[in-house]
SEKE-551230 format. One record per residue: residue in three letters; x negated, y, z of N, C-alpha, C in turn. Coordinates in steps of 0.2 Angstrom, whole numbers, padded with zeros to 4 digits, always signed. Layout:
N
AlaXYZXYZXYZ
...
END
This chain:
220
Unk+0152+0151+0081+0154+0145+0079+0161+0144+0078
Unk+0163+0140+0073+0170+0139+0071+0170+0131+0070
Unk+0176+0127+0071+0177+0120+0070+0178+0121+0062
Unk+0177+0115+0058+0179+0115+0051+0186+0117+0050
Unk+0191+0114+0055+0198+0115+0054+0199+0123+0055
Unk+0196+0126+0060+0197+0133+0060+0195+0137+0054
Unk+0189+0135+0052+0186+0139+0046+0191+0138+0040
Unk+0194+0132+0039+0199+0130+0034+0205+0135+0034
Unk+0208+0135+0040+0213+0140+0041+0212+0147+0040
Unk+0205+0149+0042+0204+0156+0041+0204+0158+0034
Unk+0204+0154+0029+0204+0155+0022+0211+0155+0020
Unk+0216+0154+0023+0223+0153+0022+0226+0159+0018
Unk+0225+0165+0021+0227+0171+0018+0225+0172+0011
Unk+0218+0171+0010+0216+0171+0003+0219+0166-0001
Unk+0220+0160+0001+0223+0155-0003+0230+0157-0005
Unk+0233+0160+0000+0241+0162-0001+0240+0167-0007
Unk+0236+0172-0006+0235+0178-0011+0234+0174-0018
Unk+0230+0170-0019+0228+0167-0025+0234+0163-0028
Unk+0238+0159-0023+0244+0155-0025+0249+0160-0028
Unk+0250+0165-0024+0255+0170-0026+0255+0173-0032
Unk+0248+0175-0033+0247+0179-0040+0247+0174-0046
Unk+0245+0167-0045+0246+0162-0050+0253+0161-0051
Unk+0258+0161-0046+0265+0160-0047+0268+0166-0051
Unk+0266+0172-0049+0268+0178-0052+0266+0178-0060
Unk+0260+0175-0061+0258+0175-0068+0262+0170-0072
Unk+0264+0164-0069+0268+0159-0072+0275+0162-0074
Unk+0278+0166-0069+0284+0169-0070+0283+0174-0076
Unk+0278+0178-0076+0278+0183-0081+0277+0180-0088
Unk+0273+0174-0088+0272+0171-0095+0278+0167-0097
Unk+0281+0164-0092+0287+0160-0094+0293+0161-0089
Unk+0296+0166-0090+0302+0168-0085+0307+0163-0086
Unk+0309+0160-0080+0314+0155-0080+0316+0154-0073
Unk+0322+0150-0072+0324+0148-0066+0319+0145-0062
Unk+0315+0140-0065+0310+0136-0063+0305+0141-0060
Unk+0302+0146-0064+0297+0149-0062+0298+0154-0056
Unk+0304+0156-0056+0307+0160-0050+0307+0156-0044
Unk+0309+0150-0045+0309+0145-0039+0302+0144-0037
Unk+0298+0143-0041+0290+0142-0039+0288+0148-0035
Unk+0290+0154-0038+0287+0160-0034+0290+0161-0027
Unk+0296+0160-0027+0300+0160-0020+0297+0155-0015
Unk+0295+0149-0018+0292+0143-0014+0286+0145-0011
Unk+0281+0148-0016+0275+0149-0013+0275+0155-0008
Unk+0279+0160-0009+0279+0166-0005+0282+0165+0002
Unk+0288+0161+0002+0292+0161+0007+0293+0154+0011
Unk+0291+0149+0007+0293+0142+0010+0286+0138+0011
Unk+0281+0140+0007+0275+0136+0008+0272+0137+0015
Unk+0270+0143+0017+0268+0144+0024+0272+0141+0030
Unk+0278+0142+0031+0281+0138+0036+0280+0131+0036
Unk+0281+0128+0030+0279+0121+0029+0273+0119+0032
Unk+0267+0123+0030+0260+0121+0032+0260+0121+0039
Unk+0263+0127+0042+0262+0128+0049+0266+0122+0053
Unk+0271+0120+0051+0275+0114+0054+0271+0107+0054
Unk+0268+0107+0048+0263+0100+0048+0258+0101+0052
Unk+0255+0107+0052+0249+0108+0057+0251+0107+0064
Unk+0256+0109+0066+0259+0108+0073+0260+0101+0075
Unk+0262+0097+0070+0263+0089+0071+0256+0086+0072
Unk+0251+0089+0069+0244+0086+0069+0241+0089+0076
Unk+0242+0095+0077+0239+0099+0083+0244+0103+0087
Unk+0248+0100+0091+0254+0104+0094+0251+0110+0098
Unk+0255+0115+0098+0254+0121+0101+0256+0121+0109
Unk+0252+0122+0113+0253+0122+0120+0254+0129+0123
Unk+0259+0130+0127+0261+0136+0130+0256+0138+0136
Unk+0255+0143+0137+0250+0145+0143+0244+0148+0140
Unk+0238+0148+0144+0232+0150+0142+0228+0145+0139
Unk+0224+0147+0134+0220+0143+0130+0214+0147+0128
Unk+0208+0143+0128+0202+0147+0126+0202+0147+0118
Unk+0198+0152+0115+0196+0153+0108+0189+0154+0108
Unk+0185+0148+0108+0178+0149+0109+0174+0145+0103
Unk+0178+0142+0098+0175+0139+0092+0173+0132+0093
Unk+0173+0130+0100+0171+0123+0101+0177+0118+0100
Unk+0183+0120+0101+0189+0116+0100+0194+0120+0095
Unk+0197+0116+0091+0202+0119+0087+0208+0122+0091
Unk+0210+0128+0088+0215+0132+0091+0221+0133+0087
Unk+0226+0129+0089+0233+0129+0084+0235+0136+0084
Unk+0235+0140+0090+0238+0146+0089+0234+0151+0084
Unk+0227+0150+0084+0224+0154+0079+0225+0152+0072
Unk+0226+0145+0071+0227+0143+0064+0234+0146+0063
Unk+0239+0146+0067+0246+0149+0065+0245+0156+0064
Unk+0241+0160+0068+0239+0167+0066+0237+0168+0059
Unk+0232+0164+0057+0230+0164+0050+0235+0163+0045
Unk+0240+0158+0046+0245+0156+0042+0250+0162+0041
Unk+0251+0165+0046+0256+0171+0046+0253+0178+0044
Unk+0246+0178+0043+0243+0184+0042+0245+0188+0035
Unk+0247+0183+0030+0249+0185+0024+0255+0190+0024
Unk+0259+0189+0029+0265+0194+0029+0263+0200+0033
Unk+0258+0200+0037+0256+0206+0041+0252+0211+0036
Unk+0249+0207+0031+0246+0211+0026+0251+0215+0021
Unk+0256+0210+0020+0261+0213+0015+0268+0213+0018
Unk+0269+0218+0023+0275+0217+0027+0282+0218+0023
Unk+0281+0221+0017+0287+0222+0013+0290+0216+0011
Unk+0287+0210+0011+0289+0204+0009+0294+0201+0014
Unk+0292+0202+0020+0297+0201+0026+0303+0206+0026
Unk+0301+0212+0025+0306+0217+0026+0312+0216+0021
Unk+0310+0213+0015+0315+0212+0009+0320+0207+0012
Unk+0318+0202+0016+0323+0197+0018+0328+0200+0023
Unk+0326+0205+0026+0331+0208+0031+0337+0212+0028
Unk+0335+0213+0021+0340+0217+0017+0347+0213+0016
Unk+0346+0206+0016+0351+0202+0014+0353+0199+0021
Unk+0360+0199+0023+0362+0197+0029+0361+0189+0030
Unk+0358+0187+0035+0357+0180+0037+0351+0177+0034
Unk+0348+0180+0029+0342+0178+0026+0336+0177+0031
Unk+0335+0183+0035+0329+0183+0039+0330+0178+0045
Unk+0336+0178+0048+0337+0173+0054+0335+0166+0051
Unk+0338+0164+0045+0337+0157+0042+0329+0156+0041
Unk+0325+0162+0038+0319+0161+0037+0315+0160+0044
Unk+0317+0163+0049+0314+0162+0056+0315+0155+0058
Unk+0321+0152+0057+0322+0145+0059+0317+0141+0056
Unk+0316+0142+0049+0311+0138+0046+0304+0137+0049
Unk+0302+0143+0052+0296+0143+0056+0297+0139+0062
Unk+0302+0138+0065+0304+0134+0071+0307+0138+0077
Unk+0309+0145+0075+0312+0149+0080+0319+0147+0081
Unk+0322+0149+0087+0329+0148+0088+0332+0155+0088
Unk+0337+0156+0083+0340+0161+0082+0348+0160+0081
Unk+0352+0164+0085+0359+0163+0085+0362+0166+0079
Unk+0369+0167+0079+0372+0170+0073+0373+0177+0074
Unk+0374+0180+0068+0376+0188+0069+0371+0192+0071
Unk+0364+0191+0071+0359+0195+0073+0358+0200+0068
Unk+0357+0206+0070+0356+0212+0066+0349+0214+0066
Unk+0346+0214+0060+0339+0216+0060+0338+0222+0056
Unk+0334+0227+0058+0332+0233+0054+0327+0231+0049
Unk+0326+0235+0044+0321+0233+0039+0314+0234+0042
Unk+0313+0238+0046+0306+0240+0049+0306+0238+0056
Unk+0302+0232+0057+0301+0230+0064+0295+0225+0063
Unk+0292+0223+0069+0287+0218+0068+0289+0212+0073
Unk+0288+0206+0070+0289+0200+0073+0283+0195+0072
Unk+0279+0195+0078+0273+0190+0078+0275+0184+0081
Unk+0271+0179+0079+0272+0172+0082+0280+0170+0080
Unk+0281+0170+0074+0288+0169+0072+0292+0163+0075
Unk+0287+0158+0076+0290+0151+0078+0292+0151+0086
Unk+0290+0157+0089+0291+0157+0096+0296+0162+0098
Unk+0301+0163+0094+0306+0167+0096+0312+0164+0098
Unk+0316+0165+0103+0322+0162+0105+0327+0168+0106
Unk+0331+0168+0101+0335+0174+0101+0343+0172+0101
Unk+0347+0175+0105+0354+0173+0105+0358+0176+0100
Unk+0365+0175+0101+0370+0177+0096+0371+0185+0096
Unk+0372+0188+0090+0374+0195+0090+0370+0200+0093
Unk+0363+0198+0093+0358+0203+0096+0357+0209+0091
Unk+0356+0215+0093+0355+0220+0088+0348+0223+0090
Unk+0344+0224+0084+0338+0226+0085+0337+0233+0082
Unk+0335+0238+0085+0334+0245+0082+0327+0245+0078
Unk+0325+0250+0074+0320+0250+0070+0313+0251+0074
Unk+0307+0249+0072+0301+0248+0075+0300+0244+0081
Unk+0305+0240+0082+0304+0235+0088+0298+0230+0086
Unk+0295+0229+0092+0289+0223+0091+0291+0218+0096
Unk+0291+0212+0093+0292+0205+0097+0285+0202+0096
Unk+0282+0200+0101+0275+0197+0101+0275+0192+0106
Unk+0273+0186+0105+0273+0180+0110+0266+0178+0112
Unk+0261+0183+0111+0254+0181+0113+0251+0188+0115
Unk+0246+0187+0119+0241+0192+0121+0234+0189+0121
Unk+0230+0192+0118+0223+0189+0117+0218+0194+0122
Unk+0214+0191+0125+0209+0194+0130+0202+0192+0129
Unk+0197+0196+0129+0190+0194+0128+0188+0191+0135
Unk+0184+0186+0134+0180+0183+0140+0173+0185+0139
Unk+0169+0183+0144+0162+0184+0144+0158+0181+0138
Unk+0154+0184+0135+0151+0182+0129+0155+0183+0123
Unk+0154+0178+0118+0158+0180+0111+0165+0177+0111
Unk+0167+0173+0116+0173+0170+0116+0179+0174+0118
Unk+0185+0172+0118+0191+0175+0121+0196+0169+0122
Unk+0202+0172+0126+0207+0167+0127+0214+0170+0126
Unk+0218+0166+0125+0225+0169+0123+0231+0166+0127
Unk+0235+0170+0129+0241+0168+0133+0247+0168+0127
Unk+0250+0162+0127+0256+0161+0123+0262+0158+0126
Unk+0267+0162+0126+0273+0160+0129+0279+0163+0124
Unk+0284+0159+0124+0290+0161+0119+0293+0168+0122
Unk+0296+0172+0117+0300+0178+0118+0307+0176+0119
Unk+0311+0177+0124+0318+0176+0124+0323+0181+0125
Unk+0327+0182+0121+0332+0187+0121+0339+0185+0121
Unk+0343+0187+0126+0350+0184+0127+0355+0186+0122
Unk+0361+0183+0121+0366+0185+0117+0368+0192+0118
Unk+0371+0196+0113+0374+0202+0114+0369+0208+0117
Unk+0363+0206+0117+0358+0212+0119+0357+0217+0114
Unk+0355+0223+0116+0353+0228+0111+0346+0231+0113
Unk+0342+0231+0108+0335+0232+0109+0334+0239+0106
Unk+0332+0244+0109+0331+0251+0107+0325+0252+0102
Unk+0325+0257+0099+0320+0259+0094+0313+0259+0097
Unk+0308+0256+0094+0301+0256+0097+0300+0252+0103
Unk+0305+0248+0105+0304+0244+0111+0299+0238+0110
Unk+0295+0236+0115+0291+0230+0114+0292+0225+0119
Unk+0293+0219+0116+0294+0213+0120+0289+0208+0120
Unk+0285+0207+0125+0279+0203+0126+0280+0195+0127
Unk+0275+0192+0127+0275+0185+0128+0278+0183+0135
Unk+0282+0177+0135+0286+0176+0141+0291+0181+0144
Unk+0292+0186+0140+0297+0191+0143+0304+0188+0141
Unk+0308+0190+0146+0316+0188+0145+0320+0194+0145
Unk+0325+0194+0140+0330+0200+0140+0336+0196+0141
Unk+0340+0198+0147+0346+0195+0149+0352+0196+0144
Unk+0357+0192+0144+0363+0193+0140+0366+0200+0141
Unk+0368+0203+0136+0371+0210+0136+0367+0215+0139
Unk+0361+0214+0139+0356+0219+0141+0355+0225+0136
Unk+0354+0231+0139+0353+0237+0134+0346+0240+0135
Unk+0341+0238+0131+0334+0240+0132+0334+0247+0129
Unk+0332+0252+0132+0331+0259+0130+0325+0259+0125
Unk+0325+0265+0121+0320+0266+0116+0313+0266+0119
Unk+0308+0263+0116+0301+0264+0118+0300+0260+0125
Unk+0304+0256+0127+0303+0252+0133+0299+0247+0132
Unk+0295+0244+0137+0291+0238+0137+0293+0233+0141
Unk+0295+0228+0139+0296+0222+0143+0290+0217+0143
Unk+0287+0218+0149+0280+0215+0149+0279+0208+0149
Unk+0273+0205+0150+0271+0198+0150+0275+0195+0156
Unk+0279+0189+0154+0283+0186+0159+0287+0190+0164
Unk+0289+0195+0161+0294+0199+0164+0301+0198+0162
Unk+0306+0198+0167+0313+0198+0165+0316+0205+0166
Unk+0319+0208+0160+0321+0215+0160+0326+0216+0166
Unk+0325+0221+0170+0330+0222+0175+0328+0219+0182
Unk+0323+0215+0182+0321+0211+0188+0313+0213+0189
Unk+0313+0215+0195+0306+0217+0197+0301+0211+0198
Unk+0304+0205+0199+0300+0199+0200+0297+0197+0194
Unk+0290+0196+0194+0287+0193+0188+0285+0186+0189
Unk+0282+0183+0184+0280+0176+0184+0275+0176+0190
Unk+0275+0170+0194+0271+0170+0199+0264+0169+0198
Unk+0262+0166+0192+0255+0164+0190+0251+0170+0190
Unk+0246+0171+0195+0242+0177+0195+0237+0177+0189
Unk+0235+0171+0186+0230+0172+0181+0234+0174+0175
Unk+0240+0173+0174+0244+0175+0168+0245+0183+0169
Unk+0246+0185+0175+0248+0192+0176+0242+0196+0173
Unk+0236+0194+0173+0231+0198+0170+0231+0200+0163
Unk+0236+0197+0159+0237+0198+0153+0243+0203+0151
Unk+0245+0206+0156+0250+0212+0156+0248+0217+0151
Unk+0253+0218+0146+0251+0223+0141+0251+0230+0143
Unk+0247+0234+0141+0246+0241+0142+0251+0246+0139
END
């Protein structure tokens, strides 16, 4: 079972595909500054605007929440809104080619991003609105930042843990590193390649979040 709102947002990737192809067709038929602006608006500006409006109607709560079809899930709706970029990652990679563009785009989603952040062309940022990144952070290639972990429950349902990813200023994140929900990377930290900063873990600190229920979501 799905609520009507859940079902509506599940079609968002399809609607984005149709809207993008339509805007591309308009540009091909009538190339102009206006048609270019329309294409950019549809591909890069429309999804974060829709998500911000949706969160005003149904605010996202941090912590554990069920996904069982009986109540609307703001996180799941946000997941569908952002799925278009997971399917076409080159659209997001293109923004990282131009200095400052990607940081600005993440801020549009609601993320906090400092100045001078260095982004590689190839990396994964999930839950774009839940990133808190300081100044002059350097990311190597194939890094994954993810602010959620989903876990199956008994029956057909599941539940999700959602917490922001926090990375302090002047940190260096090595190639292939993974930073999970609730994880914290201190200022000036040097995260080695392929390292995992787990759920609610502060890098370099053996003490994790005291919530035992959330500890069950630790990534493998």
